[in-house]
DSSP file (Angstrom, degrees, kcal/mol; ACC not computed):
  #  RESIDUE AA STRUCTURE BP1 BP2  ACC     N-H-->O    O-->H-N    N-H-->O    O-->H-N    TCO  KAPPA ALPHA  PHI   PSI    X-CA   Y-CA   Z-CA
    1    1 A M              0   0    0      0, 0.0    48,-2.1     0, 0.0     2,-0.6   0.000 360.0 360.0 360.0 129.1  140.6   90.2  108.2
    2    2 A S  E     +A   48   0A   0     46,-0.2     2,-0.3    47,-0.1    46,-0.2  -0.746 360.0 170.5 -87.6 122.3  136.9   90.6  108.3
    3    3 A N  E     -A   47   0A   0     44,-3.9    44,-3.3    -2,-0.6     2,-0.3  -0.774  14.3-154.4-123.4 171.6  135.4   93.4  110.3
    4    4 A S  E     -A   46   0A   0     -2,-0.3     2,-0.3    42,-0.3    42,-0.3  -0.976   4.5-157.3-144.6 161.5  132.0   95.0  110.7
    5    5 A V  E     -A   45   0A   0     40,-2.1    40,-3.2    -2,-0.3     2,-0.5  -0.988  17.6-136.7-132.7 138.5  130.4   98.3  111.6
    6    6 A I  E     -A   44   0A   0     -2,-0.3     2,-0.5    38,-0.2    38,-0.2  -0.869  13.9-156.0-100.0 123.6  126.9   98.8  112.9
    7    7 A L  E     -A   43   0A   0     36,-3.0    36,-2.0    -2,-0.5     2,-0.4  -0.898  16.6-169.0 -99.5 128.7  125.0  101.7  111.4
    8    8 A R  E     -A   42   0A   0     -2,-0.5    34,-0.2    34,-0.2    89,-0.1  -0.913  25.0-110.0-122.3 142.8  122.2  103.0  113.7
    9    9 A A        -     0   0    0     32,-2.7    64,-0.1    -2,-0.4    -1,-0.1  -0.052  56.5 -84.7 -54.7 169.1  119.3  105.4  113.3
   10   10 A A  S    S-     0   0    0      1,-0.2     3,-0.3     2,-0.1    -1,-0.1   0.623  74.2-115.5 -67.8 -11.2  119.7  108.7  115.2
   11   11 A G    >>  -     0   0    0      1,-0.2     4,-1.7     2,-0.1     3,-1.2  -0.618  57.1 -23.1 115.2-170.0  118.3  107.1  118.3
   12   12 A P  H 3> S+     0   0    0      0, 0.0     4,-3.1     0, 0.0     5,-0.2   0.793 127.4  59.8 -50.8 -39.6  115.3  107.6  120.5
   13   13 A R  H 3> S+     0   0    0     -3,-0.3     4,-2.3     1,-0.2     5,-0.1   0.878 107.8  46.9 -55.5 -40.4  114.6  111.2  119.5
   14   14 A F  H <> S+     0   0    0     -3,-1.2     4,-1.8     2,-0.2    -1,-0.2   0.904 110.1  51.7 -71.4 -36.9  114.2  110.1  116.0
   15   15 A K  H  X S+     0   0    0     -4,-1.7     4,-2.1     2,-0.2     3,-0.2   0.945 112.5  45.9 -57.7 -51.2  112.0  107.3  116.9
   16   16 A V  H  X S+     0   0    0     -4,-3.1     4,-2.0     1,-0.2     5,-0.2   0.873 111.1  53.3 -65.0 -36.3  109.7  109.7  119.0
   17   17 A A  H  X S+     0   0    0     -4,-2.3     4,-1.9    -5,-0.2    -1,-0.2   0.824 106.9  50.7 -73.2 -28.3  109.8  112.2  116.2
   18   18 A L  H  X S+     0   0    0     -4,-1.8     4,-1.6    -3,-0.2    -1,-0.2   0.899 112.4  48.2 -66.1 -41.8  108.6  109.5  113.7
   19   19 A L  H  <>S+     0   0    0     -4,-2.1     5,-1.7     2,-0.2     6,-0.9   0.837 109.4  52.7 -68.5 -30.8  105.8  108.6  116.1
   20   20 A M  H ><5S+     0   0    0     -4,-2.0     3,-0.8     1,-0.2    -1,-0.2   0.909 110.7  47.8 -68.9 -43.1  104.8  112.2  116.5
   21   21 A L  H 3<5S+     0   0    0     -4,-1.9    -2,-0.2     1,-0.2    -1,-0.2   0.833 109.5  50.4 -69.2 -25.5  104.6  112.6  112.7
   22   22 A T  T 3<5S-     0   0    0     -4,-1.6    -1,-0.2    -5,-0.1    -2,-0.2   0.497 111.1-122.2 -86.0  -8.2  102.5  109.6  112.3
   23   23 A G  T < 5S+     0   0    0     -3,-0.8     4,-0.2    -4,-0.5    -3,-0.2   0.634  84.8 107.7  80.6  14.4  100.1  110.8  115.0
   24   24 A S     >< +     0   0    0     -5,-1.7     4,-2.6    -6,-0.2    -4,-0.2   0.293  42.5  97.3-104.4   9.6  100.5  107.7  117.2
   25   25 A L  H  > S+     0   0    0     -6,-0.9     4,-2.6     2,-0.2     5,-0.2   0.956  85.8  48.2 -69.6 -45.8  102.6  109.2  120.0
   26   26 A G  H  > S+     0   0    0      1,-0.2     4,-2.4     2,-0.2    -1,-0.2   0.921 117.1  42.0 -51.9 -48.4   99.6  109.8  122.3
   27   27 A F  H  > S+     0   0    0     -4,-0.2     4,-2.4     1,-0.2    -1,-0.2   0.896 114.8  50.6 -73.6 -39.0   98.3  106.3  121.7
   28   28 A A  H  X>S+     0   0    0     -4,-2.6     5,-3.0     2,-0.2     6,-0.9   0.861 111.1  48.9 -60.1 -40.6  101.8  104.8  122.0
   29   29 A L  H ><5S+     0   0    0     -4,-2.6     3,-1.0     2,-0.2    -2,-0.2   0.944 111.6  49.8 -68.0 -51.5  102.5  106.7  125.3
   30   30 A A  H 3<5S+     0   0    0     -4,-2.4    -2,-0.2     1,-0.3    -1,-0.2   0.870 112.3  46.7 -54.2 -43.9   99.1  105.5  126.7
   31   31 A A  H 3<5S-     0   0    0     -4,-2.4    -1,-0.3    -5,-0.2    -2,-0.2   0.648 110.5-122.0 -75.8 -16.3   99.9  101.9  125.7
   32   32 A G  T <<5S+     0   0    0     -3,-1.0    -3,-0.2    -4,-0.8    -2,-0.1   0.738  75.0 128.0  82.8  24.4  103.5  102.1  127.2
   33   33 A A      < +     0   0    0     -5,-3.0     2,-0.7    -6,-0.2    -4,-0.2   0.679  44.7  83.9 -91.8 -13.9  104.9  101.2  123.8
   34   34 A V        +     0   0    0     -6,-0.9     2,-0.4    -9,-0.1   -18,-0.0  -0.746  56.1 174.1 -92.5 124.6  107.4  104.2  123.6
   35   35 A T        -     0   0    0     -2,-0.7     2,-1.0     4,-0.1     4,-0.1  -0.957  30.1-138.6-124.3 144.6  110.7  103.4  125.4
   36   36 A V        +     0   0    0     -2,-0.4     2,-0.2     2,-0.1    -2,-0.0  -0.801  64.5 106.7-104.9  96.5  113.8  105.7  125.4
   37   37 A D  S    S-     0   0    0     -2,-1.0    -2,-0.1     2,-0.1     0, 0.0  -0.697  91.1 -76.0-142.9-165.1  116.5  103.1  125.0
   38   38 A N  S    S+     0   0    0     -2,-0.2     2,-1.6     1,-0.1    -2,-0.1  -0.069  81.5 128.3 -95.6  35.5  118.8  102.0  122.2
   39   39 A D        +     0   0    0     -4,-0.1    -1,-0.1     2,-0.0    -4,-0.1  -0.544  38.6 130.6 -86.8  64.1  115.9  100.1  120.5
   40   40 A V        -     0   0    0     -2,-1.6    -2,-0.0   -31,-0.1    32,-0.0  -0.879  67.8 -83.7-118.5 154.8  116.6  101.9  117.2
   41   41 A P        +     0   0    0      0, 0.0   -32,-2.7     0, 0.0     2,-0.3  -0.257  54.3 172.1 -56.3 141.0  117.0  100.4  113.7
   42   42 A S  E     -A    8   0A   0    -34,-0.2     2,-0.3    29,-0.1   -34,-0.2  -0.987  18.7-165.9-148.7 160.2  120.5   99.2  113.0
   43   43 A L  E     -A    7   0A   0    -36,-2.0   -36,-3.0    -2,-0.3     2,-0.5  -0.995  19.4-132.5-145.8 138.8  122.3   97.2  110.2
   44   44 A T  E     -A    6   0A   0     -2,-0.3     2,-0.6   -38,-0.2   -38,-0.2  -0.856  15.0-159.8-103.1 127.3  125.7   95.6  110.3
   45   45 A V  E     -A    5   0A   0    -40,-3.2   -40,-2.1    -2,-0.5     2,-0.2  -0.955   8.7-156.2-103.9 118.0  128.0   96.2  107.4
   46   46 A R  E     +A    4   0A   0     -2,-0.6     2,-0.3   -42,-0.3   -42,-0.3  -0.621  19.6 166.0 -86.3 146.5  130.8   93.7  107.0
   47   47 A Y  E     -A    3   0A   0    -44,-3.3   -44,-3.9    -2,-0.2     2,-0.6  -0.995  36.7-115.4-158.5 157.4  133.9   94.6  105.3
   48   48 A D  E >   -A    2   0A   0     -2,-0.3     3,-1.8   -46,-0.2     4,-0.4  -0.917  17.7-145.3-101.4 120.8  137.5   93.2  104.8
   49   49 A S  G >  S+     0   0    0    -48,-2.1     3,-0.9    -2,-0.6    -1,-0.1   0.707  98.6  63.2 -58.7 -26.1  140.1   95.5  106.2
   50   50 A Q  G >  S+     0   0    0    -49,-0.4     3,-1.5     1,-0.2    -1,-0.3   0.803  93.1  63.0 -65.3 -32.0  142.4   94.5  103.4
   51   51 A A  G X  S+     0   0    0     -3,-1.8     3,-1.1     1,-0.3    -1,-0.2   0.728  89.6  68.5 -71.3 -14.9  140.0   96.0  100.9
   52   52 A L  G <  S+     0   0    0     -3,-0.9    -1,-0.3    -4,-0.4    54,-0.2   0.415  81.5  77.0 -82.2   3.3  140.6   99.5  102.5
   53   53 A T  G <  S+     0   0    0     -3,-1.5     2,-0.3    -4,-0.1    -1,-0.2   0.577  93.2  57.7 -83.8  -9.2  144.1   99.5  101.1
   54   54 A T  S <> S-     0   0    0     -3,-1.1     4,-2.1    -4,-0.2     5,-0.1  -0.894  82.3-126.3-123.5 153.8  142.8  100.3   97.7
   55   55 A D  H  > S+     0   0    0     -2,-0.3     4,-2.7     1,-0.2     5,-0.2   0.931 112.1  51.1 -57.0 -47.3  140.7  103.2   96.3
   56   56 A S  H  > S+     0   0    0      1,-0.2     4,-2.7     2,-0.2     5,-0.2   0.922 109.6  49.6 -60.1 -44.5  138.1  100.9   94.8
   57   57 A G  H  > S+     0   0    0      2,-0.2     4,-2.5     1,-0.2    -1,-0.2   0.907 113.1  47.2 -59.6 -44.6  137.8   99.0   98.1
   58   58 A V  H  X S+     0   0    0     -4,-2.1     4,-2.5    -7,-0.2    -2,-0.2   0.913 112.3  49.3 -60.2 -46.4  137.3  102.3  100.0
   59   59 A Q  H  X S+     0   0    0     -4,-2.7     4,-2.0     2,-0.2    -2,-0.2   0.887 111.6  49.0 -70.4 -38.8  134.7  103.6   97.5
   60   60 A Q  H  X S+     0   0    0     -4,-2.7     4,-2.4    -5,-0.2    -2,-0.2   0.943 112.1  48.5 -67.2 -44.0  132.7  100.3   97.6
   61   61 A L  H  X S+     0   0    0     -4,-2.5     4,-2.1     1,-0.2    -2,-0.2   0.928 111.1  50.0 -57.5 -42.9  132.7  100.3  101.3
   62   62 A Y  H  X S+     0   0    0     -4,-2.5     4,-2.5     1,-0.2    -1,-0.2   0.884 110.0  50.3 -68.0 -33.7  131.5  103.9  101.4
   63   63 A R  H  X S+     0   0    0     -4,-2.0     4,-2.4     1,-0.2    -1,-0.2   0.926 110.9  51.2 -67.1 -43.0  128.7  103.2   98.9
   64   64 A R  H  X S+     0   0    0     -4,-2.4     4,-2.6     2,-0.2    -2,-0.2   0.892 108.1  50.7 -60.6 -37.0  127.7  100.2  101.1
   65   65 A I  H  X S+     0   0    0     -4,-2.1     4,-2.5     2,-0.2    -1,-0.2   0.942 108.0  52.8 -70.7 -47.5  127.6  102.4  104.2
   66   66 A L  H  X S+     0   0    0     -4,-2.5     4,-1.8     2,-0.2    -2,-0.2   0.915 110.9  47.8 -48.6 -47.9  125.4  105.0  102.3
   67   67 A V  H  X S+     0   0    0     -4,-2.4     4,-1.1     1,-0.2    -2,-0.2   0.934 111.2  50.1 -59.2 -47.8  122.9  102.2  101.4
   68   68 A A  H  X S+     0   0    0     -4,-2.6     4,-1.6     1,-0.2     3,-0.3   0.870 106.8  55.0 -57.3 -40.9  122.8  101.0  104.9
   69   69 A A  H  X S+     0   0    0     -4,-2.5     4,-1.5     1,-0.3    -1,-0.2   0.886 107.6  50.1 -56.6 -45.7  122.2  104.5  106.2
   70   70 A K  H  < S+     0   0    0     -4,-1.8    -1,-0.3     1,-0.2    -2,-0.2   0.753 109.8  51.9 -68.7 -22.8  119.1  104.8  103.9
   71   71 A Q  H  < S+     0   0    0     -4,-1.1    -1,-0.2    -3,-0.3    -2,-0.2   0.768 114.0  40.6 -84.9 -28.2  117.9  101.5  105.2
   72   72 A V  H  < S+     0   0    0     -4,-1.6    -2,-0.2     1,-0.2    -1,-0.2   0.633 123.2  40.1 -89.6 -16.7  118.2  102.4  108.8
   73   73 A C  S  < S-     0   0    0     -4,-1.5    -1,-0.2    -5,-0.2    18,-0.1  -0.638  88.1-176.2-126.0  67.2  116.9  106.0  108.3
   74   74 A P        -     0   0    0      0, 0.0    -3,-0.1     0, 0.0    17,-0.0  -0.185  35.6 -85.6 -71.2 162.9  114.0  105.4  105.7
   75   75 A E        -     0   0    0     -5,-0.2     2,-0.2     1,-0.1     4,-0.1  -0.301  50.0-114.7 -57.6 152.1  111.9  108.0  104.1
   76   76 A E        -     0   0    0      2,-0.2    -1,-0.1     1,-0.1     4,-0.1  -0.556   8.0-130.5 -88.8 155.7  109.0  109.0  106.2
   77   77 A S  S    S+     0   0    0     -2,-0.2     2,-0.6     1,-0.1    -1,-0.1   0.842  99.2  62.0 -74.9 -25.4  105.5  108.4  105.1
   78   78 A I  S    S-     0   0    0      2,-0.0     2,-0.3     5,-0.0    -2,-0.2  -0.871  83.7-152.1 -92.7 117.9  104.5  112.1  105.8
   79   79 A R        +     0   0    0     -2,-0.6     2,-0.3     4,-0.1     3,-0.1  -0.679  34.1 120.0-100.5 153.9  106.6  114.3  103.6
   80   80 A G  S  > S-     0   0    0     -2,-0.3     4,-2.7     1,-0.1     5,-0.2  -0.934  71.6 -83.9 168.5 169.1  107.6  117.7  104.3
   81   81 A L  H  > S+     0   0    0     -2,-0.3     4,-2.4     1,-0.2     5,-0.1   0.917 125.6  43.1 -65.3 -49.6  110.6  119.9  104.8
   82   82 A G  H  > S+     0   0    0      2,-0.2     4,-1.8     1,-0.2    -1,-0.2   0.864 113.9  50.7 -67.4 -33.9  111.1  119.0  108.5
   83   83 A A  H  > S+     0   0    0      2,-0.2     4,-2.4     1,-0.2     5,-0.2   0.963 113.7  46.1 -65.7 -50.9  110.5  115.2  107.9
   84   84 A N  H  X S+     0   0    0     -4,-2.7     4,-2.6     1,-0.2    -2,-0.2   0.922 110.5  52.4 -63.8 -38.9  113.1  115.3  105.1
   85   85 A A  H  X S+     0   0    0     -4,-2.4     4,-2.1    -5,-0.2    -1,-0.2   0.908 110.6  49.1 -60.5 -40.9  115.6  117.3  107.2
   86   86 A R  H  X S+     0   0    0     -4,-1.8     4,-1.8     2,-0.2    -1,-0.2   0.896 111.0  49.2 -67.1 -39.1  115.3  114.7  110.0
   87   87 A V  H  X S+     0   0    0     -4,-2.4     4,-2.5     2,-0.2    -2,-0.2   0.925 112.2  47.2 -65.6 -47.1  115.8  111.8  107.7
   88   88 A E  H  X S+     0   0    0     -4,-2.6     4,-2.2     2,-0.2    -2,-0.2   0.831 113.4  49.4 -61.2 -34.0  118.9  113.4  106.2
   89   89 A A  H  X S+     0   0    0     -4,-2.1     4,-1.9     2,-0.2    -2,-0.2   0.799 109.5  51.6 -72.0 -32.1  120.2  114.2  109.7
   90   90 A C  H  X S+     0   0    0     -4,-1.8     4,-1.9     2,-0.2    -2,-0.2   0.891 113.8  43.8 -72.7 -41.6  119.6  110.7  110.8
   91   91 A R  H  X S+     0   0    0     -4,-2.5     4,-3.1     2,-0.2     5,-0.3   0.955 112.1  53.4 -68.5 -44.4  121.6  109.4  107.7
   92   92 A A  H  X S+     0   0    0     -4,-2.2     4,-2.4     1,-0.2    -1,-0.2   0.892 111.0  45.7 -55.7 -44.6  124.3  111.9  108.1
   93   93 A Q  H  X S+     0   0    0     -4,-1.9     4,-2.6     2,-0.2    -1,-0.2   0.869 112.0  50.5 -69.4 -38.0  124.8  110.8  111.7
   94   94 A A  H  X S+     0   0    0     -4,-1.9     4,-2.2     2,-0.2    -2,-0.2   0.912 113.6  46.0 -65.2 -44.3  124.8  107.1  110.9
   95   95 A V  H  X S+     0   0    0     -4,-3.1     4,-3.2     2,-0.2     5,-0.3   0.971 112.9  50.0 -62.5 -52.3  127.4  107.5  108.1
   96   96 A A  H  X S+     0   0    0     -4,-2.4     4,-2.4    -5,-0.3     5,-0.3   0.948 111.2  49.3 -50.2 -55.1  129.6  109.8  110.3
   97   97 A H  H  X S+     0   0    0     -4,-2.6     4,-3.1     1,-0.2    -1,-0.2   0.925 111.3  47.8 -54.0 -46.6  129.5  107.3  113.2
   98   98 A A  H  X S+     0   0    0     -4,-2.2     4,-2.1     1,-0.2    -1,-0.2   0.916 110.9  50.2 -65.8 -38.3  130.4  104.4  111.0
   99   99 A I  H  X S+     0   0    0     -4,-3.2     4,-1.7     1,-0.2     5,-0.5   0.904 114.4  45.9 -65.2 -36.8  133.3  106.2  109.3
  100  100 A Q  H  < S+     0   0    0     -4,-2.4    -2,-0.2    -5,-0.3    -1,-0.2   0.901 112.0  50.9 -73.0 -39.9  134.6  107.2  112.8
  101  101 A H  H  < S+     0   0    0     -4,-3.1    -2,-0.2    -5,-0.3    -1,-0.2   0.903 109.1  50.1 -69.9 -31.0  134.2  103.7  114.1
  102  102 A I  H  < S-     0   0    0     -4,-2.1    -1,-0.2    -5,-0.2    -2,-0.2   0.918  90.4-158.9 -68.0 -43.6  136.1  102.2  111.2
  103  103 A G     <  +     0   0    0     -4,-1.7     2,-0.5    -5,-0.2    -3,-0.1   0.830  32.3 149.9  68.3  34.0  138.9  104.7  111.7
  104  104 A N     >  -     0   0    0     -5,-0.5     4,-2.5     1,-0.1    -1,-0.2  -0.856  42.0-149.3 -97.2 130.7  140.4  104.4  108.2
  105  105 A T  H  > S+     0   0    0     -2,-0.5     4,-2.5     2,-0.2     5,-0.2   0.906  97.8  50.1 -65.3 -39.6  142.2  107.6  106.9
  106  106 A R  H  > S+     0   0    0      2,-0.2     4,-2.7     1,-0.2    -1,-0.2   0.958 113.9  44.7 -59.6 -49.6  141.2  106.8  103.2
  107  107 A L  H  > S+     0   0    0      1,-0.2     4,-2.5     2,-0.2     5,-0.2   0.948 113.5  50.2 -63.1 -52.0  137.7  106.2  104.0
  108  108 A A  H  X S+     0   0    0     -4,-2.5     4,-2.2     1,-0.2    -1,-0.2   0.862 109.8  51.5 -52.4 -42.0  137.6  109.4  106.2
  109  109 A T  H  X S+     0   0    0     -4,-2.5     4,-2.5     2,-0.2    -1,-0.2   0.948 111.4  47.3 -66.9 -48.6  139.1  111.4  103.4
  110  110 A L  H  X S+     0   0    0     -4,-2.7     4,-2.3     1,-0.2    -2,-0.2   0.866 111.8  49.4 -56.3 -39.2  136.5  110.1  100.9
  111  111 A Y  H  X S+     0   0    0     -4,-2.5     4,-2.3     2,-0.2    -1,-0.2   0.896 111.5  49.0 -71.0 -38.5  133.7  110.8  103.3
  112  112 A A  H  X S+     0   0    0     -4,-2.2     4,-1.8    -5,-0.2    -2,-0.2   0.951 114.5  46.8 -64.6 -50.6  135.0  114.5  104.0
  113  113 A T  H  X S+     0   0    0     -4,-2.5     4,-1.3     1,-0.2    -2,-0.2   0.860 116.3  42.4 -63.4 -41.3  135.3  115.0  100.3
  114  114 A S  H  X S+     0   0    0     -4,-2.3     4,-0.5    -5,-0.2    -1,-0.2   0.773 109.0  55.5 -75.9 -28.8  131.9  113.7   99.4
  115  115 A S  H  < S+     0   0    0     -4,-2.3    -2,-0.2     3,-0.2    -1,-0.2   0.832 108.8  51.3 -76.9 -27.8  130.0  115.3  102.2
  116  116 A K  H  < S+     0   0    0     -4,-1.8    -2,-0.2     1,-0.2    -1,-0.2   0.897 110.8  46.7 -67.8 -37.1  131.4  118.7  101.0
  117  117 A S  H  <        0   0    0     -4,-1.3    -1,-0.2    -5,-0.1    -2,-0.2   0.461 360.0 360.0 -85.7  -1.4  130.3  118.2   97.5
  118  118 A G     <        0   0    0     -4,-0.5    -3,-0.2    -3,-0.1    -4,-0.1   0.435 360.0 360.0 113.2 360.0  126.8  117.0   98.3
């Protein structure tokens, strides 16, 4: 059976933070371009629920979720400790939400073990 999970960036706060970092928030607000809605980057990861019955299938899906999180929460053009922390927080939230949405015990265990070890 084929399923999917949608990974999303951290939401409007992340979008506004990115605009602030790039210095375009004032212009965007004046132009009416900033909206506080669910218009955030997202990516659908499709998977076969039967694959989650094996360790290799769980590991493969987990790697795909991590890759998708990097795509929906990309590196910022302005580097800095705060910027890096926001990107990592966005990715962590996207991964955690995906794992929770899938609701597979093996995947949740792998996530818990991996997130503790770095």
